[in-house]
C-alpha angles and dihedrals in degrees: 000000000000118000117207133217121205089257089057094068139063120201118229118226121238131209109279133205091184110127095194132013090225088069091064112103114215094181120127136204105225118184092333099315127098118229127183095235137025088226129105128188108236113266092243132128094242093048110045139020135176094273092054092043090054091048092050092048093053093046098051101258128127120241139169116214111220123244098231096098130113097246118011091180093057091050093049086049090051091051089052094048090049091047097233111197091228123025110195123163140160134234138176132224102258128114092267090054092050089051091047091061091051090048092052089051093049092049090049091230122166118238114173098189130019121189115203097209121193134141097245107029099176095085145102093259090058092051092051092047094050090050090047093052093045089054098048101029106030094163095052117101110234124217113188132189173310109293135137108200135074091235090056091051090051092048096048091047092048089051089057109274113145093202134010128221112218131196132086125194098351103105114105095240092044120102098181092111091054098041099041107018092233121122143112125218106248106237092055092039092055093041093055098038093050090059092076113106139166124241120192088216101042105024118222116000140172103240137188117249091254091053091054092052088058093053125087111264094244089060095060112091107235113236127201112207107219120186142019098058106142100157140016090258090062088066090064090047091053090051091050088052088057107266118150092200132015125215120207130186115175094038087067100030086061092061118111093239098042119121090248111113117258120237138163121233118184089341095307127112115250137174127223105236118183138174126250091245094048127112089245090061100035099040090215131075098240126122092348113189100156141063144204114259121187105214127187114258112249091216092234132114119232090259093050092048092050089050090051091049090049092053093045092048090050088053090049089052091052090054089047089057102244145084100227134050090261088077090077091069088069097050120111126201144198125229110236119228108232116220 
């Protein structure tokens, strides 16, 4: 069976009645909340910080704050005191994370979305953590990941996850595929993982794309495609594959105001972009599955980059033949023959 990367496919245009691309609406309803884009900056230290998270919250975009901060509780508390519109943070599955959930409950803090973020999400620790969060924070929407198989999506959802983040070893600063041999090219990964649906009669099932179209929207398990996005056009490809939301790292790390450190290489501005399992993020050389990558700055602020993504996605929608994100479900594609 051939597994496809985003670069392996070309999308085929459809007939369009759209009079202007600006009329295309790229907003998405994600777990009951409307956001202006189906795009999320990666929850990584070199991609997002509290200042950017606050800005995205106040401007109608979804974000996930990473878990590599000194005191997650204090920052969730800060977001509550400042009345952020959307409060979305990450945690792991260790003892300190278990205690964090209890502390949030005791302090009666609001947290709208909690992402349980570990490298291999299809595991017993994930199941216990989802159950723990569901018990103490029943109103919080749970995003769990990362996984890369339909069975894993079904399991995480059956354990209580409201959405599942898919993608293992495909991010540019990730070395998991080289150090362990485990990975799944993202277009095929998303395509397969997004075929998991819920039937009231049959429970969780692995469905064909046509079956999913016949189901009510709430019964489709939302999938966040995480990894492999190298250009704005890859976002459209992820949506065609079936993603509800698309996570991107280097597109945002390359912004002038990203948390990634600035540096000059041969007279050109670059940003220091590193993976969550890298030495730069961990601070110790243990179980390293990430690396530092110095990427050219794109010369855009976060706001300017989001505006560019919005315009490019509107153009993609016009080629897809519709004026809402649903148009991507009707797009066909060709597999490109690599030389």
